[in-house]
MMTF fields as JSON, N, C-alpha, C and O atoms, coordinates in Angstrom:
{
  "mmtfVersion": "1.0.0",
  "mmtfProducer": "UNKNOWN",
  "numBonds": 459,
  "numAtoms": 460,
  "numGroups": 115,
  "numChains": 1,
  "numModels": 1,
  "chainsPerModel": [1],
  "groupsPerChain": [115],
  "chainIdList": ["A"],
  "bondAtomList": [4, 2, 8, 6, 12, 10, 16, 14, 20, 18, 24, 22, 28, 26, 32, 30, 36, 34, 40, 38, 44, 42, 48, 46, 52, 50, 56, 54, 60, 58, 64, 62, 68, 66, 72, 70, 76, 74, 80, 78, 84, 82, 88, 86, 92, 90, 96, 94, 100, 98, 104, 102, 108, 106, 112, 110, 116, 114, 120, 118, 124, 122, 128, 126, 132, 130, 136, 134, 140, 138, 144, 142, 148, 146, 152, 150, 156, 154, 160, 158, 164, 162, 168, 166, 172, 170, 176, 174, 180, 178, 184, 182, 188, 186, 192, 190, 196, 194, 200, 198, 204, 202, 208, 206, 212, 210, 216, 214, 220, 218, 224, 222, 228, 226, 232, 230, 236, 234, 240, 238, 244, 242, 248, 246, 252, 250, 256, 254, 260, 258, 264, 262, 268, 266, 272, 270, 276, 274, 280, 278, 284, 282, 288, 286, 292, 290, 296, 294, 300, 298, 304, 302, 308, 306, 312, 310, 316, 314, 320, 318, 324, 322, 328, 326, 332, 330, 336, 334, 340, 338, 344, 342, 348, 346, 352, 350, 356, 354, 360, 358, 364, 362, 368, 366, 372, 370, 376, 374, 380, 378, 384, 382, 388, 386, 392, 390, 396, 394, 400, 398, 404, 402, 408, 406, 412, 410, 416, 414, 420, 418, 424, 422, 428, 426, 432, 430, 436, 434, 440, 438, 444, 442, 448, 446, 452, 450, 456, 454],
  "bondOrderList": [1, 1, 1, 1, 1, 1, 1, 1, 1, 1, 1, 1, 1, 1, 1, 1, 1, 1, 1, 1, 1, 1, 1, 1, 1, 1, 1, 1, 1, 1, 1, 1, 1, 1, 1, 1, 1, 1, 1, 1, 1, 1, 1, 1, 1, 1, 1, 1, 1, 1, 1, 1, 1, 1, 1, 1, 1, 1, 1, 1, 1, 1, 1, 1, 1, 1, 1, 1, 1, 1, 1, 1, 1, 1, 1, 1, 1, 1, 1, 1, 1, 1, 1, 1, 1, 1, 1, 1, 1, 1, 1, 1, 1, 1, 1, 1, 1, 1, 1, 1, 1, 1, 1, 1, 1, 1, 1, 1, 1, 1, 1, 1, 1, 1],
  "groupList": [{"groupName": "UNK", "atomNameList": ["N", "CA", "C", "O"], "elementList": ["N", "C", "C", "O"], "formalChargeList": [0, 0, 0, 0], "bondAtomList": [1, 0, 2, 1, 3, 2], "bondOrderList": [1, 1, 2], "singleLetterCode": "X", "chemCompType": "L-PEPTIDE LINKING"}],
  "groupTypeList": [0, 0, 0, 0, 0, 0, 0, 0, 0, 0, 0, 0, 0, 0, 0, 0, 0, 0, 0, 0, 0, 0, 0, 0, 0, 0, 0, 0, 0, 0, 0, 0, 0, 0, 0, 0, 0, 0, 0, 0, 0, 0, 0, 0, 0, 0, 0, 0, 0, 0, 0, 0, 0, 0, 0, 0, 0, 0, 0, 0, 0, 0, 0, 0, 0, 0, 0, 0, 0, 0, 0, 0, 0, 0, 0, 0, 0, 0, 0, 0, 0, 0, 0, 0, 0, 0, 0, 0, 0, 0, 0, 0, 0, 0, 0, 0, 0, 0, 0, 0, 0, 0, 0, 0, 0, 0, 0, 0, 0, 0, 0, 0, 0, 0, 0],
  "groupIdList": [1, 2, 3, 4, 5, 6, 7, 8, 9, 10, 11, 12, 13, 14, 15, 16, 17, 18, 19, 20, 21, 22, 23, 24, 25, 26, 27, 28, 29, 30, 31, 32, 33, 34, 35, 36, 37, 38, 39, 40, 41, 42, 43, 44, 45, 46, 47, 48, 49, 50, 51, 52, 53, 54, 55, 56, 57, 58, 59, 60, 61, 62, 63, 64, 65, 66, 67, 68, 69, 70, 71, 72, 73, 74, 75, 76, 77, 78, 79, 80, 81, 82, 83, 84, 85, 86, 87, 88, 89, 90, 91, 92, 93, 94, 95, 96, 97, 98, 99, 100, 101, 102, 103, 104, 105, 106, 107, 108, 109, 110, 111, 112, 113, 114, 115],
  "secStructList": [7, 7, 3, 3, 7, 2, 2, 2, 2, 2, 2, 7, 3, 3, 3, 1, 7, 7, 7, 1, 7, 3, 3, 3, 3, 3, 3, 3, 7, 1, 1, 1, 3, 3, 3, 3, 3, 3, 3, 3, 7, 7, 5, 7, 6, 6, 1, 7, 5, 7, 6, 6, 7, 7, 7, 7, 1, 7, 3, 3, 3, 3, 3, 3, 3, 1, 7, 7, 4, 4, 4, 3, 3, 3, 7, 1, 1, 3, 3, 3, 3, 3, 3, 7, 1, 3, 3, 3, 3, 3, 3, 3, 3, 3, 1, 7, 7, 1, 1, 7, 7, 3, 3, 3, 3, 3, 3, 3, 1, 1, 3, 3, 3, 3, 7],
  "xCoordList": [-1.644, -2.031, -2.776, -3.83, -2.251, -2.984, -4.211, -4.226, -5.231, -6.434, -6.672, -6.596, -6.964, -7.223, -8.638, -9.086, -9.332, -10.703, -10.676, -9.628, -11.823, -11.877, -11.435, -10.758, -11.808, -11.43, -9.917, -9.327, -9.287, -7.833, -7.118, -6.101, -7.64, -7.006, -7.174, -6.291, -8.283, -8.448, -7.394, -6.9, -7.046, -6.014, -4.623, -3.715, -4.444, -3.13, -2.429, -2.4, -1.87, -1.189, 0.251, 0.52, 1.171, 2.594, 2.993, 2.666, 3.705, 4.302, 5.779, 6.167, 6.608, 8.011, 8.672, 9.505, 8.317, 8.915, 8.17, 7.63, 8.149, 7.726, 8.981, 9.569, 9.396, 10.664, 10.497, 11.471, 9.261, 9.01, 7.654, 6.936, 7.313, 6.008, 4.913, 4.98, 3.903, 2.816, 1.491, 1.304, 0.577, -0.737, -1.707, -1.941, -2.265, -3.272, -4.648, -4.938, -5.49, -6.85, -7.817, -7.748, -8.712, -9.63, -11.071, -11.469, -11.836, -13.278, -13.845, -13.592, -14.61, -15.186, -16.703, -17.325, -17.287, -18.745, -19.444, -20.651, -18.703, -19.297, -18.782, -18.238, -18.949, -18.503, -17.357, -17.052, -16.728, -15.686, -14.659, -14.482, -13.993, -12.983, -11.608, -11.455, -10.618, -9.24, -8.305, -8.547, -7.218, -6.177, -4.87, -4.587, -4.071, -2.8, -1.659, -1.779, -0.552, 0.689, 1.697, 2.028, 2.182, 3.251, 4.51, 4.58, 5.504, 6.762, 7.856, 8.247, 8.345, 9.395, 10.712, 10.95, 11.563, 12.85, 13.957, 13.727, 15.132, 16.317, 16.159, 16.623, 15.509, 15.399, 16.725, 17.283, 17.218, 18.465, 18.183, 17.036, 19.226, 19.047, 18.455, 17.835, 18.627, 18.059, 16.605, 16.004, 16.04, 14.652, 14.47, 13.362, 15.526, 15.422, 15.53, 15.876, 15.231, 15.312, 16.352, 16.596, 16.969, 17.947, 17.266, 16.151, 17.926, 17.393, 17.451, 18.338, 16.496, 16.425, 16.044, 16.322, 15.42, 14.895, 13.663, 12.733, 13.647, 12.55, 11.601, 10.531, 11.967, 11.099, 10.753, 11.32, 9.828, 9.456, 8.616, 8.841, 7.668, 6.797, 7.403, 7.265, 8.067, 8.79, 8.342, 8.378, 7.923, 7.504, 6.666, 6.52, 6.118, 5.306, 4.132, 4.147, 3.11, 1.909, 1.748, 2.114, 1.2, 0.938, -0.244, -0.777, -0.644, -1.708, -2.99, -3.496, -3.504, -4.729, -5.952, -6.148, -6.769, -8.043, -9.115, -9.132, -9.997, -11.051, -10.596, -11.377, -9.363, -8.797, -8.218, -7.894, -8.088, -7.43, -6.227, -6.25, -5.195, -3.955, -4.169, -3.468, -5.135, -5.418, -5.937, -5.936, -6.381, -6.874, -5.772, -6.057, -4.507, -3.378, -2.741, -2.415, -2.569, -1.938, -0.693, -0.757, 0.438, 1.681, 2.157, 2.194, 2.519, 3.182, 4.422, 4.843, 4.988, 6.249, 6.156, 7.139, 5.004, 4.902, 4.213, 4.469, 3.346, 2.58, 1.941, 1.894, 1.449, 0.593, -0.829, -1.083, -1.755, -3.172, -3.901, -3.674, -4.775, -5.501, -6.998, -7.462, -7.739, -9.196, -9.732, -9.463, -10.489, -10.976, -12.471, -13.259, -12.877, -14.306, -15.057, -14.444, -16.364, -17.203, -16.996, -16.851, -16.982, -16.797, -15.401, -14.729, -14.972, -13.659, -12.687, -13.049, -11.454, -10.405, -9.055, -8.961, -8.012, -6.671, -5.621, -5.878, -4.433, -3.301, -2.029, -2.017, -0.967, 0.319, 1.221, 1.413, 1.776, 2.703, 4.096, 4.296, 5.063, 6.457, 7.239, 7.42, 7.712, 8.449, 9.832, 10.444, 10.307, 11.657, 12.683, 13.687, 12.429, 13.337, 12.896, 11.931, 13.595, 13.256, 14.31, 14.403, 15.111, 16.203, 15.716, 16.466, 14.466, 13.974, 14.197, 13.813, 14.815, 15.1, 14.017, 14.064, 13.041, 11.968, 10.856, 10.681, 10.118, 8.946, 7.727, 7.705, 6.716, 5.519, 4.312, 4.186, 3.43, 2.168, 1.042, 1.053, 0.07, -1.1, -2.273, -2.532, -2.984, -4.128, -5.282, -5.082, -6.474, -7.62, -8.744, -8.835, -9.599, -10.818, -11.993, -11.826, -13.156, -14.335, -14.495, -14.138, -15.033, -15.338, -14.481, -15.002, -13.183, -12.263, -11.815, -11.452, -11.852, -11.15, -9.985, -10.144, -8.813, -7.579, -7.029, -6.949, -6.651, -5.959, -4.741, -4.814, -3.625, -2.435, -1.585, -0.541],
  "yCoordList": [13.356, 12.105, 12.402, 13.037, 11.956, 12.17, 11.266, 10.146, 11.783, 11.018, 11.11, 12.191, 9.961, 9.912, 9.417, 8.451, 10.087, 9.729, 8.597, 8.31, 7.953, 6.914, 7.438, 6.727, 8.663, 9.238, 9.405, 9.107, 9.879, 10.055, 8.716, 8.613, 7.69, 6.373, 5.741, 5.012, 6.006, 5.483, 6.08, 5.397, 7.351, 8.007, 7.522, 7.548, 7.084, 6.67, 7.845, 8.945, 7.617, 8.663, 8.26, 7.199, 9.112, 8.846, 9.249, 10.339, 8.354, 8.633, 8.381, 7.26, 9.38, 9.232, 8.079, 7.375, 7.881, 6.79, 6.591, 7.538, 5.373, 5.077, 4.595, 3.593, 5.274, 4.945, 4.139, 3.864, 3.762, 2.965, 2.285, 2.521, 1.447, 0.792, 1.854, 2.828, 1.657, 2.612, 1.872, 0.845, 2.374, 1.757, 2.443, 3.648, 1.647, 2.124, 1.837, 0.699, 2.848, 2.697, 2.902, 3.91, 1.943, 1.961, 2.135, 1.623, 2.865, 2.913, 2.578, 3.292, 1.497, 1.056, 1.128, 0.41, 2.009, 2.173, 1.376, 1.522, 0.534, -0.271, -1.692, -2.134, -2.397, -3.784, -3.896, -2.94, -5.055, -5.378, -4.262, -3.704, -3.939, -2.888, -3.482, -4.441, -2.898, -3.373, -2.195, -1.11, -2.422, -1.42, -2.014, -3.186, -1.21, -1.673, -0.792, 0.432, -1.43, -0.724, -1.165, -2.347, -0.223, -0.507, 0.126, 1.345, -0.691, -0.178, -0.534, -1.695, 0.464, 0.254, 0.646, 1.822, -0.338, -0.057, -0.047, -0.369, 0.316, 0.383, 1.391, 1.158, 2.51, 3.582, 4.334, 4.666, 4.598, 5.351, 6.85, 7.278, 7.636, 9.079, 9.71, 10.77, 9.09, 9.638, 9.202, 9.539, 8.459, 8.024, 6.644, 6.11, 6.049, 4.703, 3.66, 3.976, 2.414, 1.311, 0.316, 0.155, -0.358, -1.387, -2.551, -2.934, -3.1, -4.23, -5.476, -5.607, -6.396, -7.67, -7.533, -8.433, -6.437, -6.325, -7.219, -7.042, -8.173, -9.136, -8.962, -9.571, -8.152, -7.997, -6.53, -5.853, -6.037, -4.63, -4.331, -3.325, -5.174, -4.958, -5.692, -6.909, -4.957, -5.598, -5.031, -3.821, -5.913, -5.479, -6.556, -7.656, -6.234, -7.205, -6.496, -5.281, -7.288, -6.767, -7.38, -8.535, -6.606, -7.084, -6.302, -5.403, -6.645, -5.925, -5.805, -4.704, -6.928, -6.943, -6.652, -7.295, -5.692, -5.42, -5.392, -4.482, -6.364, -6.436, -6.957, -6.977, -7.373, -7.939, -9.307, -9.594, -10.154, -11.438, -11.525, -11.018, -12.164, -12.25, -12.94, -12.647, -13.856, -14.538, -13.573, -13.897, -12.385, -11.39, -10.59, -9.698, -10.888, -10.158, -10.99, -12.161, -10.368, -11.036, -10.242, -9.026, -10.927, -10.256, -10.818, -12.033, -9.933, -10.376, -9.519, -8.799, -9.592, -8.912, -7.4, -6.759, -6.831, -5.384, -4.746, -3.581, -5.481, -4.817, -5.809, -7.015, -5.241, -5.951, -5.535, -4.363, -6.462, -6.145, -6.676, -7.812, -5.86, -6.239, -6.107, -5.056, -7.157, -7.111, -6.422, -6.866, -5.342, -4.545, -4.793, -4.499, -5.33, -5.579, -4.284, -3.255, -4.341, -3.204, -2.859, -3.752, -1.569, -1.12, -0.577, -0.142, -0.605, -0.093, -1.233, -2.28, -1.026, -2.03, -1.322, -0.151, -2.05, -1.467, -2.574, -3.731, -2.173, -3.083, -2.24, -1.098, -2.798, -2.11, -2.685, -3.898, -1.809, -2.204, -1.733, -0.561, -2.65, -2.317, -2.567, -3.723, -1.521, -1.719, -2.302, -2.041, -3.088, -3.624, -2.526, -2.449, -1.676, -0.584, 0.651, 1.313, 0.962, 2.136, 3.223, 4.12, 3.143, 4.091, 5.449, 6.425, 5.526, 6.765, 6.8, 7.769, 5.755, 5.706, 4.984, 4.953, 4.403, 3.696, 4.64, 5.698, 4.271, 5.031, 4.17, 3.0, 4.737, 3.987, 4.697, 5.917, 3.922, 4.463, 3.722, 2.494, 4.471, 3.913, 4.025, 5.097, 2.919, 2.908, 2.157, 1.387, 2.379, 1.67, 1.624, 2.461, 0.626, 0.533, 0.482, 0.142, 0.808, 0.779, 2.061, 3.14, 1.943, 3.109, 3.181, 3.38, 3.021, 3.029, 4.467, 5.221, 4.821, 6.024, 5.533, 4.625, 6.122, 5.695, 6.829, 7.971, 6.505, 7.438, 6.712, 5.539, 7.428, 6.853, 7.952, 7.674],
  "zCoordList": [9.809, 9.192, 7.896, 7.925, 6.769, 5.521, 5.429, 5.941, 4.764, 4.464, 2.968, 2.383, 2.345, 0.912, 0.67, 1.287, -0.231, -0.598, -1.621, -2.2, -1.849, -2.889, -4.257, -4.999, -4.593, -5.879, -5.979, -7.018, -4.91, -4.911, -5.024, -5.71, -4.358, -4.433, -5.809, -6.261, -6.478, -7.84, -8.769, -9.667, -8.557, -9.365, -8.987, -9.817, -7.762, -7.251, -6.593, -7.145, -5.425, -4.675, -4.418, -3.854, -4.835, -4.622, -3.216, -2.746, -2.556, -1.258, -1.467, -1.796, -1.287, -1.653, -0.914, -1.485, 0.328, 1.08, 2.395, 2.967, 2.854, 4.222, 4.925, 4.516, 5.955, 6.602, 7.883, 8.584, 8.187, 9.389, 9.238, 8.266, 10.198, 10.198, 10.198, 10.948, 9.348, 9.195, 9.302, 8.649, 10.111, 10.237, 9.285, 9.37, 8.375, 7.433, 8.02, 8.389, 8.108, 8.619, 7.452, 6.749, 7.255, 6.13, 6.601, 7.648, 5.807, 5.948, 4.579, 3.608, 4.496, 3.232, 3.332, 4.115, 2.523, 2.558, 1.469, 1.277, 0.752, -0.316, -0.274, 0.738, -1.356, -1.462, -2.456, -3.169, -2.505, -3.481, -3.616, -4.699, -2.532, -2.539, -2.287, -1.529, -2.932, -2.802, -2.633, -3.163, -1.879, -1.656, -2.136, -1.89, -2.82, -3.362, -2.897, -2.848, -2.558, -2.26, -3.305, -3.395, -4.091, -5.045, -4.499, -4.34, -4.21, -3.687, -4.673, -4.789, -5.378, -6.363, -5.713, -5.437, -5.471, -4.833, -5.878, -7.044, -5.459, -6.323, -7.443, -8.559, -7.159, -8.154, -8.183, -7.137, -9.377, -9.549, -9.474, -9.593, -9.279, -9.145, -10.396, -10.306, -11.561, -12.795, -13.006, -14.026, -12.057, -12.155, -12.757, -12.728, -13.304, -13.884, -12.781, -11.643, -13.132, -12.185, -12.632, -13.827, -11.669, -11.994, -12.699, -12.345, -13.679, -14.44, -13.561, -12.718, -13.764, -13.05, -11.588, -10.796, -11.215, -9.858, -9.803, -10.591, -8.886, -8.856, -7.681, -7.66, -6.717, -5.554, -5.377, -4.52, -6.18, -6.1, -4.873, -4.201, -4.575, -3.422, -2.241, -2.119, -1.381, -0.29, 1.044, 1.265, 1.921, 3.241, 3.896, 3.364, 5.051, 5.771, 6.442, 6.639, 6.789, 7.424, 8.813, 9.034, 9.744, 11.102, 11.676, 11.025, 12.883, 13.608, 12.794, 12.576, 12.354, 11.558, 12.429, 13.461, 12.02, 12.667, 11.588, 10.759, 11.587, 10.594, 9.249, 8.298, 9.153, 7.919, 8.241, 9.393, 7.219, 7.431, 6.504, 5.383, 6.982, 6.205, 4.864, 3.895, 4.803, 3.539, 2.484, 1.297, 2.903, 1.964, 1.301, 0.503, 1.615, 1.042, -0.055, 0.14, -1.209, -2.346, -2.713, -2.888, -2.83, -3.205, -4.533, -4.724, -5.444, -6.661, -6.87, -5.964, -8.024, -8.271, -8.108, -7.738, -8.376, -8.41, -7.216, -6.912, -6.534, -5.486, -4.528, -4.768, -3.43, -2.494, -2.791, -3.07, -2.738, -2.858, -1.633, -1.216, -1.058, 0.144, -0.129, -0.573, 0.132, 0.034, 1.284, 2.4, 1.103, 2.222, 2.413, 1.515, 3.571, 3.809, 4.108, 4.39, 4.047, 4.403, 5.88, 6.716, 6.195, 7.574, 7.802, 6.867, 9.054, 9.438, 9.653, 10.19, 9.232, 9.417, 9.39, 9.023, 9.784, 9.752, 9.693, 10.027, 9.257, 9.197, 9.25, 8.791, 9.807, 9.847, 8.769, 8.692, 7.934, 6.872, 7.252, 7.573, 7.217, 7.467, 6.19, 5.808, 5.513, 4.273, 4.537, 5.573, 3.593, 3.701, 3.474, 4.182, 2.485, 2.173, 2.95, 2.568, 4.032, 4.837, 4.694, 5.532, 3.621, 3.418, 2.945, 2.99, 2.49, 1.9, 0.405, -0.249, -0.16, -1.591, -2.37, -3.6, -1.683, -2.365, -2.778, -2.175, -3.784, -4.209, -3.974, -4.354, -3.352, -3.021, -3.616, -3.52, -4.228, -4.734, -4.042, -3.962, -3.543, -2.887, -3.852, -4.398, -4.061, -4.966, -4.321, -3.381, -4.822, -4.305, -5.315, -6.214, -5.148, -5.944, -4.992, -3.82, -5.467, -4.611, -3.824, -4.298, -2.619, -1.789, -0.53, 0.568, -0.684, 0.459, 0.757, -0.146, 2.034, 2.504, 3.336, 4.152, 3.142, 3.822, 4.666, 4.215, 5.896, 6.772, 7.341, 7.709, 7.404, 8.057, 8.65, 9.242]
}
C-alpha cells in the first residue's frame, strides 16, 4: 500500500492506472485540506489526448467514513474532496479500468494518503 506525505501530494503523484475500486485513507493534521483525483482518459499511445473529450474525471465514490458526499466537487478535469481534520476514508471506483487512463493524485494542506 503506497503512502504519500503532504509534501508529495502538493507536488502531485502520478498513478498510471487504477484498475478496480480503491479505498483512499486520509489523515489530516490541519485545517482546510483538499484531495484531488485527476483522471485523464482516452490518452493515445503517443501521449496526446483525443480532442473534444468532455469527461476527464470519471468514476464514483462510496463507503464514506468521516466524509460527506456533499464535500465532493466534480468538474471536467478532476474530483475534489474536502478532507476534515482527523482520519477519514472513501472508496473511488474509476470508470476507465482498462489500464489506459492516467491518474494524478494531489492534495493541499496536511493530508497523508494511504491506499
